[in-house]
N, C-alpha and C positions, 0 to 999 in steps of 0.2 A: 142422373145424365142431365136436367132439367134444373134441377135447385141451384146450383153454383150461377147459374145466368140469372135466373130470377131474383137472388138475392141481391146480385149486382145492378138489374133493373131496379129494385127496390131503393137501395142504395142511390144510384141515379135521381129517382124521383124526388125522394126526402132531401137532396142535396140542390134541387132545383126549386128557386124561389116561387116561379109561375106556376107548379106542378103540385107542388108536397100538399096545400090544401086543398086541392083540385082532385086529385087522382089518390085514389086507395086501391092496396093490390090484396086482395082475398084470395087463395086457394080454396079449391074444394076436391077432395080427397075422392073421387068415383070409386065405388067399390070396396071401399075402406069405411073401418069403425072410428071411434073417437080414441080408442087405444094405439091403433094401429098407426094413425095420423100421429098423434102425439109423438111414438118413437121417431117416427119418420122426421117429425118437425126439429124434434132435440138431436138428431142425429145430422141432419146438415144444418142446423142451426137457422131454421128460417124465422125471419123478424117479424114476417105478417101474419095474421089470422088464417086459420084454416080450419075450414068446415067441413066435418066427415058428411059422405053420403054413402053410406053400405048399399042401398039399393040403386045408386045411379040416377035419381029421379031429376038431377038436371039435364044429363044425358038423355034421358027420353025425354024432357020437358021441350028440349032444343032440336030433337030428333037427330042427335050426332052421337057416334061412338069411338070414333078414332081418340087417343089423347096419349100425348097431351095437347091440348089446346086452350090458346090465350086468350083472350078479346077484350076488348074494351068497350063496357055496358054506358051510357048516359043515364041521368036520375030519372028518364021516362021508361028506362028499359031497353029502348035501341039500341043494337050493338052497330058500333062506330067503327069497329076493325078487329079482324079475326085472324090467328093465325094457326094453322091446324098443322102437328106436329113439333116435334125439339127444334128449337133453335140454338144455334152457336156462337152468335154474335148480341152479346147483351146491348153493345152500343148502337146498333142498327135497330133493335126493337124501340130501344127506349127512341131512337129518331122518329119513328113510326107511331109510338102511342103519342110523343109529342105534337105533332103533326094534326094526330086524328082527335085530339083533344081538345083543339082549338074552338 
């Protein structure tokens, strides 16, 4: 469900001169190994990098279990913006990311 919206957000970021080189989109496949993630990435034509996380290390480190979860992290590791659950409006998420990335 989330893949088309994330792909749209990625495209919007790539077309925005102010964000293109500032914001990087990376997906983490909680509970998924590399082969499962590669199949998912190919099936949904995901253009951004995806990192396998078969043991859900990220979720454990951040103390969260629901997913999908989307967040913006600065270079120091501080979470600037977070959205827990799926979203259905890529334009709204893009606006929120752009606002938080300033």
